[in-house]
N, C-alpha and C positions, 0 to 999 in steps of 0.2 A: 640369566642368573636369578636364583630364587630370591624372594623377598627376605627370607631369613639370613642369607648370606649378605645381602645388602645392609641389613641391620647391624650385622656383626662388623662388617668392614667400614661402614661410614661413607667414604668417597669412592664411587665406582667409575672406572674409566673403561670405555670400549675402544679397542684398537682394531683398525682395518687397513688394508693396503690392497694394491693391484686390482682395483675395481674396473679399470679400463673402460669407463663410461657406462657400466651396468651394475646397478645396485640390486642385488638379489632381495626378493620379498622377505626372506628369513632374517635379514638384518634388523628390521624394525622390531621384530619380536625379540631377537637376541639382545638388542640394545635398549629395550624398554627399561626405564628407570635409571639409566646411566647418568652420571653427573657431568661427563665430559666425553667427547669422542676425539681420538687421534687418528688421522688418515696419514699413513706413512708413505704416500707417493703412488705414482701411476694411477691417478684419479680418473683421467679421461675426459671429463667435461665439468662445467659449472653445475649442471643439473644434479650430479651425484652430491656435490657439496651442499647444495640447497636441500636435498631430501635428508642428508644427515643433520643439517641445521634444524630441521623441523623436529628432530628427536632430542637433541641436546647441543650446547655449544660445541664448536669444532675448531681444532687446531690441525692445520694441514701443511705438508711440504710437497714440493713438486718432485716428480720422479723423472727418470730418464726418458720415459715414454710420454710425458706431458708436454704437448707442444706450445705454440705461441699464446694460446689463451691463458696459460698458467704462469706467464712471466711475472705476474704480481704476487705469486706465492713465493715464500722463502725456499731456499735450498736446504736449510737447517733451521731448527727452532728449539729454544729451550722453554719447556713448560714448567715454570717455577713453583706451581702448586705442590708438586711432588718430585721436583728435581728430575725431570727426564729430558735427555737430549735425543731428538730424532733427526735421522738423516737417511736418504734412500741408500741402500746397500747394493752395489753393482757388481761386485765380484765375489767369487767363493772365498778368497783370501780375506777380504774384509768381513765377510760372514763368520768366518772362523775366528778372527780376531775379536769380534763382537761377542761371539759365544764364550770365548775364554775369559773375557773381562767380566762376565756376570757373576 
């Protein structure tokens, strides 16, 4: 995101999901300057979260592919800073419902 867009918008959130244990190098550049990162599930391992935390504070939920290591992560979370509810979407029907509610 350009610094001009950040100045206009004020609070910038980076959203990512489905990393499955691999964080692409492009993520650090794309998220440079964000105020908060949301990982919407299927993280893969703690290392992904630690790498994201090095960029900005992280809110994360576990996805259906996250195993025993992720039991400490919530299945859903409400981030009250900007009223966002996140939960993994596991079916086409749920995706459709979410898209229609936007």
